[in-house]
N, C-alpha and C positions, 0 to 999 in steps of 0.2 A: 504493500500500500504506500502511496506517495503523498507527500505533504505539499499543499499549495502554498508557495512562499511569496505571494504578492505583497503582503504587509502594506506598508504605507504608500507604495507606488501605485497600487491598483485601486481605482475608485469605481466600485462595481454598482450596477443599478439593479434591474429586475429581469424576469423571464416568465414564460408560460404560454400555454395554449396549444392549438393545433398548428402543425408545421407547414412550411412552404418556402418559396424563394422568389425574389424579385430581381429581375435583370436591372443592372445599372447602365445598360447600353450595350450595343453590339461590339464584339471584339474582332480582331483580325482572324484570318484563317489559321488553323493549326499549323505549326511548323512541319508536321508530318503529313499535311495535306488533307486532314479530316475536318470535321465540323467545327464551327466556331463556338467557343464557350463564353469567353469574355467575363467581365466582372458580374458578381451576383451577390445579393444580400439575402442571408438566411433569415426567414421570418416565421413568426407564430401569429395565430389569429387572435388569441385572447391573452391579455397581460395579467389576468387575475388567477390566483390559485383556485383549484376546484375543491371546495370544502366537502368533507364527509357529510352525508345526510342519512338519518337525523344526526344532529350534533351530539356528541357524547357528553355525559354528565360526570365531571371529576369526582373521584372517590378519594377523599382526603381524611386525615393526614397521610402523607407518604414520606418515607425517609430514603434518600438516594445518595449515592456516592458520585460526586462530579468528576470530570476529567482531571481536575487538579488534586484528586484524592480526598477532598473535603467531604464530610458527611453532612448533609443538609436535610432538614425536615420542612416540608411545605405543608402549610395548614389551610391556605387560601389561594385559589387560582382565579379570583374574580377580577384582578387588576394585573395583567401580565405585561411585562416589558421584555420583549425578545430583541436582542441587539448583537450584531457582529458586522464585520467589514463587508460581507457579501449579500446580506439580506436573506440568507438561507434559513436562519432560525425563525424569523418572522413568517417566512413562507410556509414552514412546517406547521407553525401554530395555526395559521389561517387554514391550511389544508386539513388539519384535524377538526375543523369546524368551530374553533374557539376564537375566531377573529373578533367577535363582538366583545371579548374580554381584554383585548389589547389596548393599552393606554398611551403608548408612544412608539416611536420607530427610529431606526438608524437612517443615515443618509441613503443607503443602498436600497431601502424598502420604499419603492416608488409606485407600486402597482395601484390601480384605482381604488381598490377596497381599503387601502391603508393611507391614501394621500391626505386625508383629513387629519391624521394624527400628528401631534407635535413631534419635532425632531429633537433628539437628545444628544446627537453627535455633530455639533457644529463644525468640528474639524475632521469630519468624515470617519475617523476611527478613534477619536478621543471623546469620551463621555464627559458631559457637564454634570457635576454633582448637583448643582442647584436645579438644573432642568429635570433631573431624575427625581429628586426629592419632592419637587413641586407636583409631580404626578401621583405621589403616594402609591407606588406599586406594591402589590402583595407578594410578588415573586419576580425575580430578574433571571432571565436565561441569557447567557453570554458565552463567548469563547475567547481564546487567547489572541485572536486577531484584533481585539478591541481593548481599550483601557483608558488611561493608564492603570496599572495594578493598584496604585494607591487609592484611586477613586473607587474601584471595586471594594477595596478593604474598608473605606469610609462608609460605603453603603451597607456592608455587612455589619459594621459596628453600630449603624443606626437601627439595626434590627430587621432589615430586609433580607429574606433568604435569597442568596445568589447561587445559582446552580451553573457550573461551568460545563459546557458541552465540548466534545473533542473538536479541535479546529481543523482536522484533516478534511479537505475538500476534494474528494475523489469519488468515482463511481461506486467503489466498494464501501465507502463511508456513508453513503446516502441512507441506507437502511439502519445503520448503526446510530446515526444522529437522530433519525426519526424516532427510533426506540427510546433513546435517552430523553428527548424532549417529552414524549408521551408519558414516560414513567414519572418525570418530574411534575407533570400536571395531573397525575392521577387518572390518566386515560390510556392505560397500557393496552387494553384490548383494541381500542380505536387505532392505536399505533400500529399494531399488527395488521389491521385491515388496510391502513394506508400504505404500509410497506408492501403488501401483496399487490396493490394497484400500481404503485410506482415501479416496483421491480419488474412487473410484467411489461410495462412500457419501455423500460430500459432494455430488457431482453429482446423485445420485438424491434426496437429501433435499429436501423442500419443492417439488419441481418440479410437483406437481399442485395447488398452492395456487390458490384462487379468484382470478379476475382482479381482483375488487374489493379493492384493497389496503387493509388496515387501517392506521390511523395509530397508532403505538406510541411511547410515551415510556418510556425506561429511567430508573428512579430508584435511586440508590445510597443506601441507608439504613443508618445505624448509630445507632439511638436512644440506646444507652447512652453514646455519645461525642458526641451532639448533631450528627451529620454527616448532612445531607440535601442531596443533589446530584441534578441532572438531567444525563443524558449527552448528548453531542453527537458531533461528528465525531472519529473517530480513537481511540476507546476500546475498540473491539471489539464492543460491543453493537450499534452501528450496522451492522456487517457481518453480524451474526446476524439482525437485523431485515430487512435487505435480502435476505438469502439465502432468506427465506420469503415474499418478495413484499410485505413491509410497507414503510411509510414511517417513517423515524426522524424524529420531530418535532423533536428537538433539533437535528439536522443541518439540517433544513428551516428552522429559525429562524436558522441561521448560527452556532450554538454550536460552539466548538472545545474538545474535551476535556470536563471536568466543570465545571459552574457551580452556584452555590448555587440551591437550589430555592425559588422564590417563588410566591405565589398568582397574581400577574399573569402570570408566565411559563407556568405550567401552564394557566391559562385561555386564554391566547393560543395555546398549542400545540394545545389541543383534541384530546387523544389519544382514540382509540376504546378503546385497551387500555393499561393500565399494566403494565410488565414490571419485576419486582423479583427480588432474590435471596432465597432462603428465610430465611436467618438475618437478613437485613435486615428482612424483613417481621415476623418474630418480635420483633425488637428494638423495634418501634414499637407492639406490642400487637396484631399480626395485622391482618386485613382491617378490622375496626371501628376499630382505632387509626389505620390509614392513612387511612381516610375522614374522620377528624376533623382531619387535617392541613390547613393553610390552602390553599384552592384545589382540593383533590382532589375534593371532592364536587361542585364546579361544572363538572367536565369530563364529557364524554360517558362516559368510562370509569368515573368515580366514580358517575355517575347510574345506570349499568347494572351496577355492581360487576364490571366486566370487568377483573380483575386476574389476571395470570399470574405465578406464582413458579416459580423453578427453583433447584435446589441450587447453592450458591455457585460451586463449581468446574465444574459442568456448563455454565453459561452462558458463562463467559469463560476456559475452560481452554485451548482451541485446541491440543489434543493429538491423539492418534490416534483418539479417539472423537468428534471434532468432527462427523462426518456424523450420528452418532446424536443428538448434542445438537441439531443443526439440525432433524432430524426430530421430536424431542420438542417443540421449540418450535413447529414447524408444526402438529403434532397438537393442541397446547393452544390456540394462537391461532385456528386455522381450524375448530375443531370445530363451530362453528355459524355460521361466516362465510357470508354469503349467505342465511341464514335470516331475517335481520331485514328 
């Protein structure tokens, strides 16, 4: 299992719904003389999590051991505050059917069902003690991607139960995190029901992908901050690429985590497809801006304008809509795979 190491560099938003893809415009003919693919945006139809129905009734009190090893007793789940860098904990709570009990949100939780809630992370991954206490939560669910640790300790000292969820954001961790959140809220049976649904979607997604595996490089771009990275092993994008039958070129080159993007590295990786997050693509001036970056135009992906973008939180959210995210990526990447 691999740990997603985006930390403060990744500002993730949301994901969800039924999958599809949207052309960003025609591309040139394939270098091998086949069909044109060109740029495409992986899309989903619905941005809101699908809640279980009927909504479960928490059976409390419960005593659980958090990912930090602390034993916590939860006696009240009427005012839940789920927060992390990716929005995945809130997504799980809403999917469990307990969204009406959520009193606040992190910056990454932006789906419509939660947009009315006050934000308690003005710094994206830093909690505001005052903002949290003003909401009077009865339980806080968080992970190590958010902090600072001293703020979480202050909240514990104020008497609020704080349950830490594992911060591993991978396909394998999705059911683990659902189970942990459900247990902490006294709805363990509902958790198993949700796991069955989500796992079936993950298992089904991308299984009909062509046998000819595309070589895919994930680029993390923040042009406004001058951040240009290529992804490797253990950041989550590798798991998504592998889930659709692709080859993660960063991992293939032996890269661990994120590494600075260089023209030599890109040319050596020789990706057929470049995978980017939508806001990152916008930050470098779109498709044309990306193609002007050193080395990009010299790759097979650049030559054929095979660039796939996905909403920031859709690609690396690893919440209850992960199966839909995998299917969206498969649809976008494989729409003309095998035609070349």
